[in-house]
C-alpha positions in Angstrom: 1.6 -4.7 84.4 2.6 -8.2 83.2 4.1 -8.9 79.8 1.0 -10.7 78.8 -0.9 -7.5 79.1 1.5 -5.6 76.9 1.2 -5.3 73.1 3.9 -3.9 70.9 3.5 -2.4 67.5 5.4 -0.7 64.7 5.9 2.8 66.1 6.4 5.5 67.0 3.0 6.8 68.2 0.8 7.9 65.4 1.4 5.1 62.9 -1.4 3.3 60.9 -0.3 0.2 62.9 -1.3 1.9 66.1 -4.6 3.0 64.6 -5.2 -0.6 63.5 -4.3 -1.9 66.9 -6.7 0.4 68.6 -9.6 -1.2 66.6 -9.1 -4.4 68.7 -11.4 -4.4 71.7 -8.7 -5.9 74.0 -6.4 -2.9 73.2 -8.3 -0.9 75.8 -7.0 -3.2 78.6 -3.4 -3.5 77.2 -0.3 -1.4 77.5 0.5 -0.4 74.0 4.2 0.0 73.4 5.6 1.4 70.1 8.8 -0.2 68.7 11.3 1.1 66.2 10.8 -1.7 63.7 8.9 -4.8 62.8 11.7 -7.1 64.1 11.9 -5.2 67.4 8.1 -5.5 67.9 8.2 -9.3 67.2 11.3 -9.9 69.2 9.6 -8.4 72.3 7.1 -11.2 72.1 9.8 -13.8 71.5 11.7 -12.5 74.5 8.7 -12.6 76.8 8.5 -8.9 77.1 5.1 -8.6 75.4 2.1 -10.9 74.9 1.5 -9.9 71.3 2.7 -7.6 68.5 0.7 -6.0 65.7 2.6 -5.5 62.5 1.7 -4.8 58.9 1.9 -7.9 56.6 0.6 -6.7 53.2 -1.1 -3.8 51.4 -3.4 -3.9 48.4 -1.1 -1.7 46.3 2.4 -3.1 46.7 1.7 -6.6 48.2 3.6 -8.1 51.0 5.6 -6.3 53.7 8.9 -8.1 53.4 10.2 -7.4 56.9 7.1 -9.1 58.4 7.1 -12.0 55.9 10.8 -12.7 56.6 10.5 -12.5 60.3 7.6 -15.0 60.4 9.4 -17.3 57.9 12.9 -17.3 59.3 12.8 -15.9 62.9 12.0 -17.8 66.0 8.5 -19.3 65.5 5.5 -17.1 66.2 1.8 -17.6 65.5 -0.8 -15.3 64.0 -3.9 -14.9 66.2 -5.8 -12.0 64.7 -5.8 -9.9 61.6 -7.0 -6.3 61.0 -7.9 -4.6 57.8 -7.5 -0.8 57.7 -8.4 1.5 54.9 -5.5 3.8 54.2 -5.5 7.5 53.2 -2.5 9.9 53.8 -2.2 13.5 54.7 0.8 15.7 53.8 1.9 16.9 57.2 4.1 20.0 57.6 5.3 22.4 60.3 2.8 25.3 60.8 3.3 28.1 58.3 4.7 25.9 55.6 3.2 26.3 52.1 3.2 23.7 49.4 5.7 25.7 47.4 8.1 25.4 50.4 8.2 21.6 50.3 11.4 20.4 48.8 11.9 17.2 50.7 9.3 14.6 51.7 9.4 11.4 53.7 7.3 8.4 54.8 7.5 4.7 55.0 8.7 3.0 51.8 5.3 1.3 51.4 3.6 4.7 51.4 5.6 6.0 48.4 3.8 3.6 46.0 0.4 4.7 47.3 1.0 8.4 46.8 3.3 8.3 43.7 0.8 9.9 41.3 -0.2 12.6 43.7 3.4 13.4 44.4 4.2 13.6 40.7 1.3 15.9 40.0 1.6 18.2 43.0 5.3 18.1 44.0 7.2 16.8 41.0 10.5 18.3 42.1 10.4 17.1 45.7 13.0 14.7 46.9 11.7 11.5 48.6 13.6 9.9 51.5 12.2 6.7 53.2 11.5 6.6 56.9 11.1 3.5 59.2 7.5 4.4 59.5 5.1 7.1 58.5 4.9 8.5 62.0 8.7 8.5 62.3 8.7 10.6 59.1 6.3 13.0 60.9 8.7 13.1 63.8 11.6 14.0 61.5 9.5 16.8 60.0 8.9 18.1 63.5 12.6 18.1 64.1 13.2 20.1 60.8 15.0 17.3 58.9 12.4 17.2 56.2 9.8 19.6 54.9 6.8 17.3 54.8 5.7 13.7 55.6 3.0 11.4 54.3 1.3 10.0 57.3 -2.2 9.5 58.8 -3.9 12.8 59.5 -4.3 11.7 63.1 -0.5 11.9 63.5 -0.5 15.6 63.0 -1.5 16.7 66.6 1.0 14.2 68.1 3.9 16.0 66.4 2.6 19.5 66.2 2.1 19.4 62.4 -0.7 20.6 60.2 -2.1 19.0 57.0 -1.6 20.8 53.7 -3.6 18.1 52.0 -5.7 15.1 53.1 -7.3 11.9 51.7 -4.3 11.3 49.5 -4.3 7.9 47.9 -3.6 6.9 44.3 -5.8 3.8 44.7 -9.2 4.7 46.2 -9.7 1.3 47.9 -6.2 1.1 49.3 -6.1 -1.2 52.3 -3.4 -2.5 54.6 -3.6 -5.9 56.4 -2.1 -6.2 59.9 -1.6 -9.4 62.0 -1.4 -9.9 65.7 1.4 -12.3 66.4 2.1 -14.2 69.7 4.0 -17.2 71.0 2.8 -20.5 69.7 0.0 -22.1 71.7 -3.0 -24.4 71.2 -5.3 -23.2 68.5 -8.6 -21.5 69.3 -11.8 -23.1 68.0 -12.8 -22.3 64.4 -15.3 -19.5 63.9 -16.7 -20.6 60.6 -14.9 -17.7 58.8 -11.2 -18.4 59.3 -7.8 -18.2 57.5 -4.8 -20.4 57.8 -1.2 -19.2 57.0 1.9 -21.3 56.4 5.3 -21.1 54.8 6.8 -24.0 52.8 10.1 -24.8 51.2 10.6 -26.9 48.0 12.5 -30.1 48.5 14.1 -29.7 45.1 13.5 -27.4 42.1 12.2 -29.3 39.0 9.6 -28.5 36.3 6.2 -28.5 37.9 7.5 -28.6 41.5 5.4 -25.7 42.7 2.3 -26.9 40.8 2.6 -30.2 42.5 2.5 -28.6 45.9 -0.4 -26.2 45.0 -2.4 -29.3 43.9 -2.4 -30.4 47.5 -4.8 -27.5 48.1 -6.7 -27.8 44.8 -7.6 -31.4 45.0 -9.0 -30.9 48.5 -11.1 -27.9 47.5 -9.0 -25.4 49.6 -9.0 -21.8 48.1 -5.6 -20.1 48.3 -6.2 -16.4 49.1 -2.6 -15.4 48.7 0.8 -16.9 47.7 4.0 -15.0 47.8 7.6 -16.1 47.2 10.6 -14.9 49.3 14.3 -15.6 48.7 15.8 -17.9 51.3 19.2 -16.3 51.3 20.8 -19.6 50.1 21.5 -18.4 46.6 19.7 -17.2 43.5 16.7 -19.2 42.6 16.1 -20.5 46.1 12.7 -19.5 47.5 10.2 -20.3 50.1 6.5 -19.6 49.7 4.0 -18.0 52.1 0.4 -18.9 51.7 -2.9 -17.8 53.1 -5.6 -20.5 52.7 -9.4 -20.3 53.3 -10.4 -22.3 56.4 -9.1 -23.5 59.7 -6.5 -26.2 60.4 -9.2 -28.3 62.1 -11.1 -28.4 58.8 -10.3 -31.8 57.3 -9.6 -30.3 53.9 -7.1 -27.8 55.3 -5.4 -30.2 57.7 -4.9 -32.8 55.0 -3.6 -30.2 52.5 -0.9 -29.2 55.0 -0.1 -32.8 55.7 0.4 -33.3 52.0 2.8 -30.3 51.9 4.7 -31.7 54.9 5.2 -35.1 53.2 6.5 -33.4 50.0 8.3 -30.3 51.2 11.7 -29.7 52.7 10.1 -27.9 55.5 6.6 -26.4 56.4 6.1 -23.8 59.1 2.6 -23.4 60.4 1.8 -19.7 61.1 -1.7 -20.0 62.5 -5.4 -20.3 61.9 -7.3 -17.2 62.9 -10.6 -15.4 62.3 -10.9 -13.5 59.0 -11.3 -9.8 59.5 -13.9 -9.6 56.8 -15.9 -12.4 58.4 -16.5 -14.1 55.1 -17.2 -17.8 55.3 -15.5 -20.4 53.1 -16.7 -21.6 49.7 -16.6 -25.4 50.2 -16.9 -27.4 47.0 -18.7 -30.7 46.8 -16.6 -33.5 48.2 -14.6 -31.2 50.6 -16.8 -30.9 53.7 -15.7 -32.6 56.9 -18.8 -34.9 56.7 -17.6 -36.1 53.3 -14.1 -36.7 54.5 -15.5 -38.7 57.4 -17.7 -40.7 55.2 -14.8 -41.5 52.9 -12.7 -42.6 55.9 -15.6 -44.8 57.2 -15.9 -46.4 53.7 -12.1 -47.2 53.8 -12.4 -48.8 57.2 -15.3 -50.9 56.0 -13.3 -52.0 53.0 -10.4 -53.0 55.2 -12.7 -55.0 57.3 -14.2 -56.8 54.3 -17.4 -54.8 54.6 -16.8 -52.5 51.6 
């Protein structure tokens, strides 16, 4: 099977990432390969060993997944082609015969801890938490006897010979994780009418109002920012880059001109892709921000330049 027909994901088998990947219709015709970490999954794409990688990028409880945000911002460039939203609920997986009173150590991905903290405090207040590289890897370590229990998807139980002491565990009832399918940069697909555009930008210099000035590039063109998150650049305290998700497609005049405005004023801008929104919600375009109105304004300018204004 060619590398283009291979998708990597944050493994091992039985992760929520695998469950999200299997919601994509094309997953039925791809070889799905688990990787030990987000960087490993993305590097397989960069090295030409896979055609795409599905990785978590944010959850509704704790926000951004820093490993993914940093890889997309600082690693060899990749583009986002799809997103998947998955409702998250955990099961407490144990070896057969284990009772709740036997659980002294628990494990799971660091992002899971914040989503089960209240349940853990109420039901296992004395249990010691140790983070795992993924929830499924935590289940694997329970199978090996290294921990007493793991928080993971209930579907991971049969894979690792574990049973669920409790299910539907989630402190926030609407907990959702967002995943993105990343691939090598290529020409953009046509807009669907319900799209999202992602980018990373770096301030040229830090002065009062510097971030506000850049955000106004979106505001004055009627582009809604769905998410903005800062990440340290590693160049010293107070030095940050900003990842944004904007409503719309790069081919929309309002979105394209907003990013051109950023490019003129920023130290650097990295385009991460325009892709269909998983919720299929169309944009809210304010008056004066439609492509037709941008075209009419450009025509007016041309007439003025020709003395016909």
